[in-house]
DRENMIVEX-22199 format. One record per residue: x, y, z of N, C-alpha, C, O, CB in turn; residue number from 0; residue in three letters. Coordinates in steps of 0.2 Angstrom, whole numbers, plus 2048, in hexadecimal, padded with zeros to 3 digits. Glycine has a CB too. Layout:
BEGIN
REC n_px n_py n_pz ca_px ca_py ca_pz c_px c_py c_pz o_px o_py o_pz cb_px cb_py cb_pz pos code
REC    X    Y    Z     X     Y     Z    X    Y    Z    X    Y    Z     X     Y     Z NUM  ala
...
***
This chain:
BEGIN
REC n_px n_py n_pz ca_px ca_py ca_pz c_px c_py c_pz o_px o_py o_pz cb_px cb_py cb_pz pos code
REC  804  7FA  800   800   800   800  804  806  800  802  80B  7FC   7FC   800   806   0  unk
REC  80A  806  804   80E   80C   804  812  80D  7FD  814  813  7FC   813   80C   80A   1  unk
REC  812  808  7F9   816   809   7F3  811  80C  7EE  813  80D  7E8   819   803   7F1   2  unk
REC  80A  80C  7EF   806   80F   7EA  804  816  7EB  7FE  818  7EB   7FF   80A   7EB   3  unk
REC  809  81A  7EC   808   821   7ED  805  824  7E7  807  821  7E1   80E   825   7EF   4  unk
REC  802  82A  7E7   7FF   82D   7E1  804  82F  7DC  809  832  7DE   7FA   832   7E3   5  unk
REC  803  82F  7D6   807   831   7D1  803  836  7CC  7FE  835  7CB   80A   82C   7CD   6  unk
REC  807  83B  7CA   803   840   7C6  802  83C  7BF  806  838  7BC   808   846   7C5   7  unk
REC  7FD  83E  7BB   7FB   83B   7B5  800  83D  7B0  803  843  7B0   7F4   83C   7B3   8  unk
REC  802  838  7AB   807   83A   7A6  804  83E  7A0  808  840  79C   80B   834   7A3   9  unk
REC  7FD  83F  7A0   7FA   843   79B  7F4  846  79E  7F1  844  7A3   7F7   83E   795  10  unk
REC  7F3  84C  79B   7ED   850   79D  7EA  854  798  7EE  857  794   7EF   855   7A3  11  unk
REC  7E4  855  797   7E0   859   793  7DC  85E  796  7D7  85D  798   7DC   854   78F  12  unk
REC  7E0  864  797   7DD   869   79B  7D6  86C  797  7D6  86C  791   7E2   86F   79C  13  unk
REC  7D2  86E  79B   7CB   871   799  7CC  878  797  7D0  87B  79A   7C6   870   79F  14  unk
REC  7C9  87A  791   7C9   881   790  7C7  885  795  7C3  883  79A   7C6   882   78A  15  unk
REC  7C9  88B  795   7C7   890   79B  7BF  891  79A  7BC  890  795   7CB   897   79A  16  unk
REC  7BC  893  7A0   7B5   895   79F  7B3  89A  79A  7AE  89A  797   7B3   897   7A6  17  unk
REC  7B7  89F  799   7B6   8A4   795  7B6  8A2  78D  7B2  8A4  789   7BB   8AA   795  18  unk
REC  7BA  89D  78C   7BB   89A   785  7B4  896  784  7B1  896  77F   7C1   896   785  19  unk
REC  7B2  892  789   7AC   88E   789  7A6  892  788  7A1  891  784   7AB   88A   78F  20  unk
REC  7A5  898  78B   7A0   89C   78B  79F  8A0  784  79A  8A1  781   7A0   8A2   790  21  unk
REC  7A6  8A1  781   7A6   8A4   77A  7A3  89F  775  7A1  8A1  76F   7AD   8A6   778  22  unk
REC  7A3  899  776   7A0   893   772  799  891  773  797  88C  771   7A5   88D   772  23  unk
REC  796  895  777   78F   893   77A  78B  893  774  786  88F  773   78C   897   77F  24  unk
REC  78B  897  76F   787   897   769  787  891  765  783  891  760   788   89D   765  25  unk
REC  78C  88D  766   78D   887   762  789  881  765  789  87B  762   794   885   761  26  unk
REC  786  882  76B   783   87C   76F  77C  87B  76B  779  880  768   782   87E   776  27  unk
REC  779  875  76B   772   874   768  76D  879  76B  769  87B  767   770   86D   769  28  unk
REC  76D  87A  771   767   87E   774  768  886  771  763  889  770   768   87E   77C  29  unk
REC  76E  888  771   76F   88F   76E  76E  88F  767  76B  894  765   776   891   76F  30  unk
REC  76F  88A  763   76E   88A   75C  766  88A  75B  764  88D  756   771   883   759  31  unk
REC  763  886  75F   75B   885   75E  758  88C  760  754  88E  75D   758   880   763  32  unk
REC  75B  88F  765   758   896   767  759  89B  762  755  89F  760   75A   898   76E  33  unk
REC  75F  89B  75E   761   8A0   759  75C  89E  753  75A  8A3  750   768   89F   758  34  unk
REC  75B  898  752   757   896   74C  750  899  74D  74C  89B  748   757   88F   74B  35  unk
REC  74D  898  753   746   89B   755  746  8A3  754  741  8A5  752   744   899   75C  36  unk
REC  74C  8A6  756   74C   8AD   755  74C  8AF  74E  748  8B4  74C   752   8B0   758  37  unk
REC  750  8AC  74A   750   8AD   742  749  8AC  73F  747  8B0  73B   754   8A9   73F  38  unk
REC  745  8A7  742   73F   8A5   73F  73A  8AB  741  736  8AD  73D   73C   89E   741  39  unk
REC  73B  8AD  747   736   8B3   74A  737  8B9  746  733  8BD  744   737   8B4   751  40  unk
REC  73E  8BB  744   73F   8C1   741  73D  8C0  739  73B  8C5  736   747   8C2   740  41  unk
REC  73D  8BA  737   73A   8B9   730  733  8BA  730  730  8BC  72B   73C   8B2   72E  42  unk
REC  72F  8B8  735   728   8BA   736  727  8C1  736  722  8C3  733   725   8B6   73C  43  unk
REC  72B  8C5  739   72A   8CC   73A  72B  8CF  733  726  8D3  731   730   8CF   73E  44  unk
REC  730  8CD  72F   730   8CF   728  72A  8CD  724  728  8D1  720   736   8CC   725  45  unk
REC  728  8C7  725   722   8C5   721  71C  8C9  723  717  8CA  71F   721   8BE   722  46  unk
REC  71B  8CB  72A   716   8CF   72C  715  8D6  729  710  8D8  728   715   8CF   734  47  unk
REC  71B  8D9  727   71B   8DF   724  719  8DF  71D  717  8E4  71A   722   8E2   724  48  unk
REC  719  8D9  719   717   8D9   713  70F  8D9  712  70C  8D6  716   71A   8D3   70F  49  unk
REC  70D  8DD  70D   706   8DD   70C  703  8D6  709  707  8D3  706   704   8E3   707  50  unk
REC  6FD  8D4  70B   6FA   8CE   708  6FA  8CE  701  6F8  8D3  6FE   6F4   8CD   70C  51  unk
REC  6FB  8C8  6FE   6FA   8C7   6F6  6F3  8C8  6F4  6EE  8C6  6F8   6FD   8C1   6F4  52  unk
REC  6F2  8CA  6EE   6EB   8CA   6EB  6E9  8C3  6EA  6ED  8BF  6E9   6EA   8CF   6E5  53  unk
REC  6E2  8C2  6E9   6E0   8BC   6E8  6DC  8BC  6E1  6D8  8C0  6E0   6DB   8B9   6ED  54  unk
REC  6DE  8B8  6DC   6DB   8B7   6D6  6D7  8B0  6D5  6DA  8AB  6D6   6E0   8B8   6D1  55  unk
REC  6D1  8B0  6D4   6CD   8AA   6D4  6C9  8A9  6CE  6C6  8AE  6CB   6C8   8AA   6DA  56  unk
REC  6CA  8A3  6CA   6C7   8A2   6C4  6C2  89C  6C6  6C5  896  6C8   6CC   8A0   6BF  57  unk
REC  6BC  89C  6C4   6B7   897   6C5  6B3  895  6BF  6B2  89A  6BB   6B3   899   6CB  58  unk
REC  6B1  88F  6BE   6AE   88D   6B8  6A8  889  6BA  6A8  885  6BF   6B2   889   6B3  59  unk
REC  6A2  88A  6B7   69C   886   6B8  699  883  6B2  69A  886  6AC   696   88A   6BB  60  unk
REC  695  87E  6B2   692   87B   6AC  697  878  6A7  696  87A  6A1   68D   880   6A9  61  unk
REC  69C  875  6A9   6A1   873   6A4  6A3  86C  6A5  6A2  869  6AB   6A8   878   6A5  62  unk
REC  6A5  868  6A0   6A7   861   6A1  6A1  85D  6A3  6A2  858  6A6   6AD   861   6A6  63  unk
REC  69B  85F  6A1   695   85B   6A2  693  857  69D  697  854  699   690   85F   6A5  64  unk
REC  68D  856  69C   68A   852   697  684  856  693  682  85B  696   687   84B   69A  65  unk
REC  683  854  68D   67D   858   68A  680  85E  688  686  85F  685   677   859   68E  66  unk
REC  67C  863  689   67E   86A   687  684  86D  68B  687  872  689   678   86F   688  67  unk
REC  686  869  690   68B   86C   695  692  868  693  697  868  697   689   86B   69C  68  unk
REC  692  864  68D   698   861   68C  69D  865  689  69C  869  685   696   85C   687  69  unk
REC  6A3  864  68C   6A9   869   68A  6A8  86F  68E  6A6  86F  694   6A8   86A   683  70  unk
REC  6AB  874  68B   6AB   87B   68E  6A8  880  68B  6A8  886  68D   6B3   87D   68F  71  unk
REC  6A5  87E  685   6A1   884   681  69C  887  685  69A  88D  684   69F   881   67B  72  unk
REC  698  883  689   692   886   68C  693  888  694  68F  889  697   68C   880   68C  73  unk
REC  69A  888  695   69B   889   69C  69B  890  69E  69C  895  69A   6A2   886   69D  74  unk
REC  69A  892  6A4   69A   898   6A7  6A1  899  6AB  6A3  896  6B0   694   89A   6AC  75  unk
REC  6A5  89F  6A9   6AB   8A0   6AC  6AB  8A7  6B0  6A8  8AB  6AD   6B1   8A0   6A7  76  unk
REC  6AE  8A7  6B6   6AE   8AD   6BA  6B5  8AE  6BD  6B8  8A9  6BF   6A9   8AD   6BF  77  unk
REC  6B7  8B4  6BC   6BE   8B6   6BF  6BD  8BB  6C4  6BA  8C0  6C3   6C3   8B9   6B9  78  unk
REC  6C0  8BA  6CA   6BF   8BF   6D0  6C6  8C1  6D2  6CB  8BD  6D2   6BB   8BC   6D5  79  unk
REC  6C6  8C7  6D5   6CD   8CA   6D7  6CB  8CD  6DE  6C6  8D1  6DF   6D0   8CF   6D3  80  unk
REC  6CF  8CB  6E3   6CE   8CE   6EA  6D5  8D0  6ED  6DA  8CD  6EB   6CA   8C8   6EF  81  unk
REC  6D4  8D5  6F1   6DA   8D8   6F5  6D8  8DA  6FC  6D4  8DE  6FD   6DE   8DE   6F1  82  unk
REC  6DC  8D7  701   6DB   8D8   708  6DE  8DF  709  6E4  8E0  708   6DE   8D3   70D  83  unk
REC  6DA  8E4  70C   6DC   8EB   70D  6DF  8EC  713  6E2  8F1  714   6D6   8EF   70C  84  unk
REC  6DE  8E7  718   6E0   8E7   71F  6DF  8EE  722  6E3  8F2  724   6E8   8E6   71E  85  unk
REC  6D9  8EF  723   6D7   8F6   726  6D7  8F5  72E  6D8  8F0  730   6CF   8F8   724  86  unk
REC  6D6  8FB  731   6D5   8FC   738  6DC  8F9  73C  6DB  8F6  741   6CF   8F8   73A  87  unk
REC  6E1  8FA  739   6E8   8F8   73C  6E9  8F1  73D  6ED  8EF  741   6E8   8FB   743  88  unk
REC  6E7  8ED  738   6E8   8E6   738  6EF  8E5  737  6F2  8E0  73A   6E3   8E2   733  89  unk
REC  6F2  8E8  732   6F9   8E7   730  6FE  8E9  736  703  8E5  737   6FB   8EA   72A  90  unk
REC  6FE  8EF  739   702   8F0   73E  701  8EC  744  706  8EB  748   701   8F7   740  91  unk
REC  6FB  8EA  745   6FA   8E5   74B  6FE  8DE  74A  701  8DB  74E   6F3   8E4   74C  92  unk
REC  6FD  8DC  743   701   8D6   741  709  8D7  742  70C  8D3  745   700   8D4   73A  93  unk
REC  70B  8DC  740   712   8DE   740  714  8DE  748  719  8DC  74A   714   8E5   73C  94  unk
REC  711  8E2  74C   712   8E2   753  712  8DC  756  717  8DA  75B   70D   8E7   756  95  unk
REC  70D  8D7  755   70D   8D1   758  713  8CD  756  716  8C9  75A   707   8CD   756  96  unk
REC  715  8CD  750   71B   8C9   74D  721  8CC  750  726  8C8  752   71C   8CA   745  97  unk
REC  722  8D3  751   728   8D6   755  728  8D3  75C  72D  8D2  75F   727   8DD   755  98  unk
REC  722  8D3  75F   722   8D1   766  724  8C9  767  728  8C8  76B   71B   8D1   769  99  unk
REC  722  8C5  762   725   8BE   762  72C  8BE  761  730  8BA  764   721   8BA   75C 100  unk
REC  72F  8C2  75C   736   8C2   75B  73A  8C5  761  73F  8C2  763   737   8C7   755 101  unk
REC  737  8CA  765   73A   8CC   76B  73A  8C6  770  73F  8C6  774   738   8D2   76E 102  unk
REC  735  8C2  771   734   8BD   776  739  8B8  774  73D  8B5  778   72D   8BA   776 103  unk
REC  73A  8B6  76E   73F   8B1   76B  746  8B3  76D  74A  8AF  76E   73E   8B0   764 104  unk
REC  747  8BA  76C   74E   8BC   76E  74F  8BC  775  755  8BA  777   74F   8C3   76B 105  unk
REC  74B  8BD  779   74B   8BD   780  74D  8B5  782  751  8B4  787   745   8BF   784 106  unk
REC  749  8B1  77F   74A   8AA   781  751  8A7  77F  754  8A3  782   744   8A5   77D 107  unk
REC  753  8AA  779   75A   8A8   777  75F  8AA  77C  764  8A7  77E   75C   8AB   770 108  unk
REC  75E  8B1  77E   763   8B3   784  762  8AF  78A  767  8AE  78E   762   8BB   785 109  unk
REC  75C  8AD  78C   75B   8AA   792  75F  8A3  791  761  8A0  796   754   8A9   793 110  unk
REC  75E  8A0  78C   761   899   78A  769  89A  78B  76C  895  78E   760   897   784 111  unk
REC  76C  89F  789   773   8A0   789  775  8A1  790  77A  89E  792   775   8A7   785 112  unk
REC  771  8A5  794   773   8A6   79B  772  8A0  79F  776  89E  7A3   76E   8AC   79E 113  unk
REC  76D  89C  79E   76C   896   7A2  772  891  7A0  774  88D  7A4   765   892   7A0 114  unk
REC  773  890  799   779   88C   798  780  88E  79B  784  88A  79D   779   88C   790 115  unk
REC  781  895  79B   787   897   79E  787  896  7A5  78C  894  7A8   788   89F   79C 116  unk
REC  781  897  7A9   781   895   7B0  782  88E  7B1  786  88C  7B6   77A   898   7B3 117  unk
REC  77F  88A  7AD   780   882   7AE  788  880  7AD  78A  87C  7B1   77B   87E   7AA 118  unk
REC  78A  884  7A8   791   882   7A7  796  885  7AC  79B  882  7AE   793   886   7A0 119  unk
REC  794  88B  7AF   798   88D   7B4  798  889  7BA  79D  888  7BE   796   894   7B6 120  unk
REC  792  886  7BC   791   882   7C2  795  87C  7C1  799  879  7C5   78A   881   7C3 121  unk
REC  795  879  7BB   798   873   7B9  7A0  873  7BA  7A4  86F  7BC   796   870   7B3 122  unk
REC  7A2  879  7B7   7A9   87B   7B6  7AC  87B  7BE  7B1  879  7BF   7AA   881   7B2 123  unk
REC  7A8  87F  7C2   7AA   880   7C9  7AB  87A  7CD  7AF  879  7D1   7A6   885   7CC 124  unk
REC  7A6  876  7CC   7A6   86F   7CF  7AB  86B  7CD  7AE  868  7D1   79F   86C   7CE 125  unk
REC  7AD  86B  7C7   7B3   867   7C4  7BA  86A  7C7  7BE  866  7C9   7B3   867   7BD 126  unk
REC  7BA  871  7C7   7C0   873   7CA  7C1  872  7D2  7C6  871  7D4   7C0   87B   7C9 127  unk
REC  7BB  872  7D5   7BB   871   7DD  7BD  869  7DE  7C1  868  7E2   7B4   872   7E0 128  unk
REC  7BA  865  7DA   7BC   85E   7DA  7C3  85D  7D9  7C6  859  7DC   7B8   85A   7D6 129  unk
REC  7C6  861  7D4   7CD   860   7D3  7D2  862  7D9  7D6  85F  7DB   7CF   864   7CD 130  unk
REC  7CF  868  7DC   7D3   86A   7E2  7D2  865  7E8  7D7  863  7EB   7D0   871   7E4 131  unk
REC  7CC  862  7E9   7CC   85D   7EE  7D0  857  7EC  7D3  854  7F1   7C4   85B   7EF 132  unk
REC  7D0  855  7E6   7D5   84F   7E5  7DC  851  7E6  7E0  84D  7E8   7D4   84D   7DD 133  unk
REC  7DE  857  7E4   7E5   859   7E5  7E7  859  7ED  7EC  857  7EF   7E6   860   7E2 134  unk
REC  7E2  85B  7F1   7E3   85C   7F8  7E3  854  7FB  7E7  853  7FF   7DD   860   7FC 135  unk
REC  7DF  850  7F8   7DF   849   7FB  7E5  846  7F9  7E8  841  7FC   7D9   846   7F8 136  unk
REC  7E8  848  7F3   7EE   845   7F0  7F4  847  7F5  7F8  843  7F7   7EF   847   7E9 137  unk
REC  7F4  84D  7F7   7F9   850   7FB  7F9  84C  802  7FE  84A  805   7F9   858   7FC 138  unk
REC  7F3  84C  804   7F2   848   80B  7F4  841  80B  7F7  83F  810   7EA   849   80D 139  unk
REC  7F3  83E  805   7F5   837   804  7FD  836  804  800  832  807   7F2   834   7FE 140  unk
REC  800  83B  801   807   83B   801  80A  83C  808  80F  838  809   80A   841   7FC 141  unk
REC  807  840  80B   80A   842   812  808  83C  817  80D  83A  81B   806   848   815 142  unk
REC  802  839  816   801   832   81A  806  82D  818  808  829  81D   7FA   830   819 143  unk
REC  807  82C  812   80C   827   810  813  828  812  816  823  815   80C   826   808 144  unk
REC  815  82E  812   81C   830   815  81C  82F  81C  821  82C  81F   81D   838   813 145  unk
REC  816  831  820   816   830   827  816  829  829  81A  826  82D   811   834   82A 146  unk
REC  813  825  825   812   81D   826  819  81A  825  81B  816  829   80D   81A   822 147  unk
REC  81D  81C  820   823   819   81E  828  81B  824  82C  817  826   826   81C   818 148  unk
REC  828  821  826   82C   823   82C  82B  81F  832  82F  81D  836   82B   82B   82E 149  unk
REC  824  81F  833   822   81B   83A  824  814  839  827  811  83E   81A   81B   83A 150  unk
REC  823  810  833   826   809   833  82D  809  833  830  804  836   824   807   82C 151  unk
REC  831  80E  831   838   80E   832  83A  80E  839  83E  80B  83C   83C   813   82E 152  unk
REC  836  812  83D   838   813   844  836  80C  848  839  80A  84C   834   81A   847 153  unk
REC  830  809  846   82E   803   849  834  7FE  847  835  7FA  84C   827   801   846 154  unk
REC  836  7FD  841   83B   7F9   840  842  7FA  844  846  7F5  846   83D   7F9   839 155  unk
REC  843  800  845   849   802   84A  848  801  851  84C  801  855   84B   809   848 156  unk
REC  841  7FF  853   840   7FF   85A  83E  805  85D  83E  805  864   845   7FB   85D 157  unk
REC  83E  80B  85A   83D   811   85D  836  813  85E  834  818  861   841   816   859 158  unk
REC  831  80F  85B   82A   810   85B  827  80A  85C  829  805  85A   827   814   855 159  unk
REC  821  809  860   81E   803   861  81B  801  85A  81A  805  856   819   803   866 160  unk
REC  818  7FB  85A   815   7F8   854  80F  7FB  853  80D  7FC  84D   814   7F0   855 161  unk
REC  80B  7FD  858   805   800   857  805  807  853  801  808  84F   802   802   85E 162  unk
REC  80B  80A  854   80C   810   850  80C  80F  849  80A  813  845   813   814   853 163  unk
REC  80F  80A  847   810   808   840  809  806  83D  807  808  837   814   802   83F 164  unk
REC  805  802  841   7FF   800   83F  7FA  806  83E  7F6  807  839   7FB   7FB   844 165  unk
REC  7FB  80B  843   7F7   811   842  7F8  815  83C  7F4  818  839   7F7   815   848 166  unk
REC  7FF  815  83B   801   819   835  7FE  816  82E  7FC  819  82A   809   81A   835 167  unk
REC  7FF  80F  82E   7FC   80C   828  7F5  80D  827  7F2  80E  822   7FE   804   829 168  unk
REC  7F1  80D  82D   7EA   80E   82D  7E8  815  82A  7E3  816  827   7E7   80D   833 169  unk
REC  7EC  81A  82C   7EB   821   82A  7ED  821  823  7E9  825  81F   7EF   826   82E 170  unk
REC  7F2  81E  820   7F3   81E   819  7EE  81B  815  7ED  81D  810   7FA   81B   818 171  unk
REC  7EB  815  818   7E6   812   814  7E0  816  814  7DD  817  80E   7E4   80B   817 172  unk
REC  7DE  81A  819   7D8   81F   819  7DA  824  814  7D5  826  810   7D7   821   820 173  unk
REC  7E0  827  814   7E1   82C   80F  7E1  82A  808  7DE  82D  804   7E8   82E   810 174  unk
REC  7E3  823  807   7E2   820   800  7DB  820  7FE  7D9  822  7F9   7E6   819   800 175  unk
REC  7D7  81E  802   7CF   81D   801  7CD  824  800  7C9  825  7FB   7CC   81A   807 176  unk
REC  7CF  829  804   7CC   830   802  7CF  833  7FC  7CB  837  7F9   7CE   834   808 177  unk
REC  7D4  831  7FA   7D8   833   7F3  7D4  830  7EE  7D2  833  7E9   7E0   832   7F3 178  unk
REC  7D2  829  7EE   7CF   826   7E9  7C8  829  7E8  7C5  82A  7E2   7CF   81E   7EA 179  unk
REC  7C5  82A  7EE   7BE   82D   7ED  7BE  834  7EA  7BA  835  7E5   7BB   82E   7F4 180  unk
REC  7C3  838  7EC   7C3   83F   7E9  7C5  83E  7E2  7C2  842  7DE   7C9   843   7ED 181  unk
REC  7CA  83A  7E0   7CB   839   7D9  7C5  837  7D5  7C4  839  7CF   7D1   835   7D8 182  unk
REC  7C1  832  7D7   7BB   830   7D4  7B6  836  7D3  7B4  837  7CD   7B8   82A   7D7 183  unk
REC  7B5  83A  7D8   7B1   840   7D7  7B4  845  7D2  7B0  848  7CF   7B0   843   7DE 184  unk
REC  7BA  846  7D2   7BE   84A   7CE  7BC  848  7C6  7BB  84C  7C2   7C5   84B   7CF 185  unk
REC  7BD  841  7C5   7BC   83F   7BF  7B5  840  7BC  7B4  842  7B7   7BE   837   7BE 186  unk
REC  7B1  83E  7C1   7A9   83F   7BF  7A8  846  7BE  7A4  847  7B9   7A5   83D   7C5 187  unk
REC  7AA  84B  7C1   7A9   852   7C0  7AD  854  7B9  7AA  858  7B6   7AD   856   7C6 188  unk
REC  7B2  851  7B8   7B5   853   7B1  7B1  850  7AB  7B0  853  7A6   7BC   84F   7B0 189  unk
REC  7AE  84A  7AD   7AA   847   7A7  7A3  84C  7A6  7A1  84D  7A1   7A7   840   7A9 190  unk
REC  7A1  84E  7AC   79B   852   7AB  79C  859  7A8  799  85B  7A3   798   854   7B2 191  unk
REC  7A2  85C  7A9   7A4   862   7A6  7A5  860  79F  7A3  864  79A   7AB   865   7A9 192  unk
REC  7A8  85B  79D   7A9   859   796  7A3  859  792  7A2  85B  78C   7AD   852   795 193  unk
REC  79E  856  795   797   855   792  794  85C  791  791  85D  78C   793   850   797 194  unk
REC  794  85F  797   790   866   797  793  86B  791  790  86E  78E   790   869   79E 195  unk
REC  79A  86B  791   79D   86F   78D  79E  86C  786  7A0  870  781   7A4   871   78F 196  unk
REC  79C  866  785   79C   863   77E  7A3  863  77B  7A4  865  776   797   866   779 197  unk
REC  7A8  861  77F   7AF   861   77E  7B0  85B  779  7AD  855  77B   7B4   861   784 198  unk
REC  7B4  85B  774   7B6   855   770  7BA  850  774  7BA  84A  772   7B9   857   76A 199  unk
REC  7BE  852  779   7C2   84D   77C  7C1  84E  784  7BF  854  786   7CA   84F   77B 200  unk
REC  7C1  849  788   7BF   849   78F  7C5  84E  793  7CA  84E  791   7BF   842   792 201  unk
REC  7C2  851  798   7C6   856   79C  7CA  851  7A1  7C7  84D  7A4   7C2   85B   79F 202  unk
REC  7D0  853  7A2   7D4   84F   7A7  7D7  854  7AC  7DA  852  7B1   7DA   84B   7A4 203  unk
REC  7D7  85B  7AB   7D9   860   7AF  7D6  866  7AE  7D3  867  7A8   7E0   860   7AF 204  unk
REC  7D7  86B  7B3   7D5   872   7B2  7DA  876  7B4  7DD  876  7B9   7CE   873   7B5 205  unk
REC  7DC  87A  7AF   7E2   87F   7B0  7DF  886  7B1  7E1  889  7B6   7E7   87F   7AA 206  unk
REC  7DB  889  7AD   7D9   890   7AE  7D2  88F  7B2  7CD  88E  7B0   7D7   893   7A7 207  unk
REC  7D4  890  7B9   7CE   88E   7BE  7C9  894  7BE  7CB  89A  7BD   7D1   88D   7C5 208  unk
REC  7C3  892  7BF   7BE   897   7BF  7BD  89A  7C6  7BB  89F  7C7   7B7   895   7BD 209  unk
REC  7BE  895  7CC   7BD   897   7D2  7C3  89C  7D4  7C1  8A1  7D8   7BD   891   7D6 210  unk
REC  7C9  89B  7D2   7CF   89F   7D4  7CE  8A6  7D1  7CF  8AB  7D4   7D6   89C   7D2 211  unk
REC  7CB  8A6  7CB   7CA   8AC   7C8  7C4  8B0  7CB  7C5  8B7  7CC   7C8   8AC   7C0 212  unk
REC  7BF  8AD  7CD   7BA   8B0   7D1  7BC  8B3  7D8  7BA  8B8  7DA   7B4   8AC   7D2 213  unk
REC  7C1  8AF  7DB   7C3   8B2   7E1  7C8  8B7  7E0  7C7  8BC  7E4   7C7   8AC   7E5 214  unk
REC  7CC  8B7  7DB   7D0   8BD   7D9  7CC  8C3  7D8  7CE  8C9  7DB   7D5   8BC   7D4 215  unk
REC  7C7  8C3  7D4   7C3   8C9   7D2  7BF  8CB  7D8  7BE  8D1  7D9   7BE   8C7   7CD 216  unk
REC  7BD  8C7  7DD   7BA   8C9   7E3  7BE  8CD  7E7  7BD  8D2  7EA   7B7   8C3   7E7 217  unk
REC  7C5  8CA  7E8   7CA   8CD   7EC  7CB  8D4  7E9  7CB  8D9  7ED   7D0   8C9   7EC 218  unk
REC  7CC  8D5  7E2   7CD   8DB   7E0  7C8  8E0  7E1  7C9  8E6  7E2   7CF   8DB   7D9 219  unk
REC  7C2  8DE  7E0   7BC   8E2   7E2  7BC  8E5  7E8  7BA  8EA  7EA   7B5   8DF   7E0 220  unk
REC  7BE  8E0  7ED   7BD   8E2   7F4  7C3  8E8  7F6  7C2  8EC  7FA   7BE   8DC   7F9 221  unk
REC  7C8  8E7  7F2   7CE   8EC   7F3  7CC  8F3  7F0  7CE  8F8  7F3   7D5   8E9   7F0 222  unk
REC  7C8  8F2  7EA   7C7   8F8   7E7  7C1  8FC  7EA  7C0  902  7E9   7C6   8F7   7E0 223  unk
REC  7BD  8F8  7EE   7B7   8FB   7F2  7BA  901  7F7  7BF  8FF  7FA   7B3   8F6   7F5 224  unk
REC  7B6  906  7F8   7B9   90B   7FD  7B8  909  804  7BA  90C  808   7B5   912   7FC 225  unk
***
């Protein structure tokens, strides 16, 4: 157990910064759908501004029958023309309704972007916090292993009782279990971040931290405050 000290991974695929991921939010399916709905609503606004087309109707009676109505010679034909005048503000009302729908679609698009950015920020922060916890657990494991090795050396020299060595090994085993749990939580958080951010390769580390940047901005704001 003492020989199984944690080792740093030989490869790592760091996640893009949160700012980079936010800049690519318009490529997500939800954002693309919301943008398409906005385009459709704006197209309806342009359509609402256009006057209605006139109607031309041709009708025929007493044709293609039998007897004196055989063929088209004895038929009656009529041609009618109609145009919707859109009186009493019908056209402005239609345009205003289409504009309202377009405005609502634009707001829904912005809301979708905000919700996606918020979900991404939460997932990013959880992954970063899990990475910090795993790093702390790894450091604690290294210290426990070093302490256990020193205690066993003292036990072998007769300078410490056997119970001290057993206690040190137990503490190292507990630290190993805590590190394995923290590492599993970190890997799960990285997997969630990869899925939410729709990254082509799985994330194995975070270098441009969101929590550290938030803490730094908060500290600067406190210093600048009167």
